[in-house]
N, C-alpha and C positions, 0 to 999 in steps of 0.2 A: 105687651106691643110690639109688630114686628119693628126689626129695626130699620131703621130709613137710611135706603142707599146714599143719601148725600152728606153726612156725617165725615166722610173722610176727604172732604174737596178741599181740608184746609195741609194737606200733606206738602204742598209748596211753599207753604208760609213757613213749615221748621225748616226746608231751604234756603227760604232767605234771612230766617232769623238769626244763625248765627252769625250771618256775614254784617248785620246791622246791628246787632247788640250793643255793641259797645259805640255806635255812632247816635249821641240823641242832639243833633242842631236845631235847632230852632230857627227858621226862612224867615226873615223880614218880611210883612207886605210889603207890596209897592203895589203905584196902579199901572194897570195896565190896557192896551185900546183892544176895542172891539175885535179885531184881528188876532190878537195875542190868546183874548180867551177863546176863540174859533178854534186855533189851534191845540190848547190846552185838552181842549173839548172833546176834538179828531184824538189825541194822545189818551184818553183815558178810553175812550170806546175803544181803539184799537189793542191796550192794556186786555179789555174787558175780554174781547174777542181774543186774545192769543191766551186767556189762562188756561194754567197746564189741567189735564183731565186724564191726563195716562202718566205712567211712570213705570222704571224698571224697578222690580222689586229683588232681594235675596231673602228668601224669607229663614226663617227662624224655629228651626224643628228640633232642637236638644231638649228632651224632657227636662235637663238640669236647669237648662235657662229659660225657660216657659214656670218650672215650678219656683224658681229663688223669686222671681219676677212678679208669680202669683202673693210670695208670702210679704212683698217688699207693699204690693197697694193693698191686700189686707190689713198692714200694720199702717199705714197712712188712713183707709176709712174709718178705720178704729178711733181715732184721732179726731177725725173730720167726715162726717158721714156723706155731707154735702158732694165730698171728691169720689164719692160713686159713681157719677158720671161721668167723670174725665178721663176713666183705666180704660184702656187699649185691652180687648178680650186677646185671652194667648191664641187665637187662632189667626189675628191679622199681626201680630210682632213680626216685625221685617226692618230691614235695611234700605233706606233709598238710594240706589243708586244715580237716577237720572229723572228728571221731570220733562214733560212735554205737551204739547197740544195738538193734538187729533182729531181735525175737522168731521172729516167722512170715512166713509169704508174704505175706501181709494187710500187714502193719506194709513188708516191700520194697516191695510194691506202692505204699504210700502213699511210701515214702522215692522211690520211682522220679518219682511226681510231681509231688512238692517238688521233684525236681533239676530235672526239666524245667520248673517254673514260676518255677526259677530265673534259668534264661535270659533273658526277657523283662528282669527288671531288672537281672541284671547287661549288658546288651547298654545299656539306657537309663543306667547308669553308666558303660560306656565312654563312650559315644556317639562308637563309630565308630573310636577310638583304640586304637591296638596297645600290649601291656603287653609290657614289653621286662625280663624279668628278669634281671639279670648277680649271677653267681655267682664271690665271689673272697676268700679266704680259708679257710681250716678251724678250728675249736672243737670244744669238747666237752660235754656234760651231764654231771657226776659223773666227767669219765675212764670211762664205761661203754659212754659213745655217740659215736661221734666224725661228725661232718658237716661239709659246706661253706654256706659263709654266705652268705645273699644280700646282697648291698651295700645300704645304705639310702638311697633314692630314690624321687621321686613316685610311680615304680613300686611299688613293693612299698607304698607308703600305699595305693594304689589296690587290690593286692591282699588288703590289709589288708580293707578297707571291704568287697570281695565276701566274705569270708570273713565277716564282722559279719552283709552283708545276709542271704546262704545260712542262718545260723544260724539268724536269726529265722525265715526261709521255713519251715523246717524245722519247727523249736518251733512255729512257729503248725499245723503239720498235727498236733501231739502227737508229734513224735519229738525226744528230748533230745539234740541235737549240740553236742556243742564245750563244753558249760555253760560257766563263766564264766571259763573259765582265759585268760591273758593267751595271744594269738595270736604265736607268734616262728618264722615260716617259715622252715625249714631241709631241705638237702638229707644225709639220710643214707647213708653209708657205708661204716660199720661198727659193730658192736654186739655186744658181750659175751654178751647176750640169746638170739640165736640156737641157740648151744650150752649148754647146761646142763654136759657135759662140760671145755667151756670155760670156764665160770664158776668150776667149782671149781680150775682150774689156774692162771688170771689175774682177781686180782682188780680189777685198775686199769690202763688202759692206757698206756704213756709217753706222754706227748707229745710228745719229746723224737723217736719214730719217725714223726714226720712234721713236725719241725721245720722241715724247707727247703720246703715246703708253704702253713706258714701263712700265706702272703702270696700267692700265687699265684693266677691270673687264670684258672679254668676256661671259662667261656664264656656266652653270653647264651643265655635259651630263652625264644622268644614264648609267651605264654598262647594256646593253640588248642584245647584239650580239656580236661574236668572228669569226671572217672568218678567212680559210685558203686562202691567195690570192698569184694567180703569178704578178711577178715582169716585165715579157716579153708577156705575150699571149695580144689580144687586149680587151683594155678597154670598159666596157659597156659604151649605148651612154648616160647614165647622171654622168659619168667621172668617175667614182668607179669601182674599179681592177676585173676583172677576179676571180670570186671566186668559188672555188672546191666543200667548204663545210662549214657549219654555225653551231654553238650552241648556242644557244637562253637563256636566265635567266630571271627570275620573271614571274610576270604577266602580259599580256597586257595590255595597256592603251585606247584602242578604242576595238570595236567589231567588228572591220572587220577582215576578217580571213588573218593569216600569208599565206605566198607564199607554203607552206605544205601545207595547208588546201585544199588551191584552186586546185592545185596539184592535189590532193587527189578526190575532187570534180570533176573536170574536168574527172577523169579518170572513172569515176564512171557513167558520163552522157553519155560518151562514149561504156563504157560497157552495159548500158541499153539501148541506141540507136541500137550496134549491137546486143545484144541478141533481142531486138525488130523486124530486119529486118529481124535476123533466122528465126525467128519464123514464120513471116509473108508471106517470101518466101516457109517453111516447106509446110504450110497450102497450098498457090496456087499451091502448085506441088501435094498432093494428090488431089487436087479438078480435076484436069487435067485430072491426072491419074483415077480417077475414069471415069471421061467425056471420057475418051478413052476407058475404058474397056466396056464400054457401059453403062455408068450412072446411077449406080447400087444405087444412093442415088435419084435419083430423077423415077427409076422403082418402089422403093419401095415405094414411095410417093405416084406416079400415083395409083400401085396397094390397096394402103391402102386409095384415094380416092376414086375409084372405088367401094369399100367395104360399106364405108359410104352412097355412092348414091344409093348401093344396101339395103343396110340397110334401107332409107328413102323410098324408093317404097314400102318395107314390111309392113311400118307403118304404111303407108297412109290407 
């Protein structure tokens, strides 16, 4: 069965959970007037209207990390088969930098521009330095989301500064991104919200299922790209999210061309092929026209040939 495109609409839930996981205050019910009920309804409607549907993703591409996470997932599933539905595919692994709501194509275009503008600011912030993110240990949000932690060091501090810088740039463009929630970068590999049926069966994830990996070192990821991704649009064949735009940092580690270079090369090849075909068509058309008009080219050649023969006879 094909993967439904709506299964990751809860990315923003992960963003919220860490800010509220330690707060569990039961509010007392009180009587409300009709006006208060109406205002509450409007607030709920507005909140639903602006539910995040896009996010800035830092993709995880290091095979060491993805294979280590796969090992953890396999170990958990062996102990509880039901949780197979909660696992995040290796192609979808990422760190969420910002979440936002984009209502239409115009707002998506503005967000693409904001992401592009962010590159210069981030480059100035990095000053040529490499951001090396180290992933070690496992934690959870309310026993509903399992994630790999980032080791706290100067590099994670820079990552936080990047997220804050981008948030300000997007807000200056009129896009509410990230709001004022505390930024806690993490790598989610398991979440109950991936399956409605699963949530009915499993209320909490038993942390003992991944006890052996709580201090495990998963590997390092070099910050090389940030993507503007959709939570709702159909994912790519490799499992990664639909990407509207990207910015790339640092030098390429291989001689292989990137996507932008391949697209540019393809366009040049197509343009050259079209130009060559047009030139060939024009030449053929001109030749046909000359033949229709009495083949002036061949007539001139024949006349020239007759003259040469005459000159040859005279010289004998």
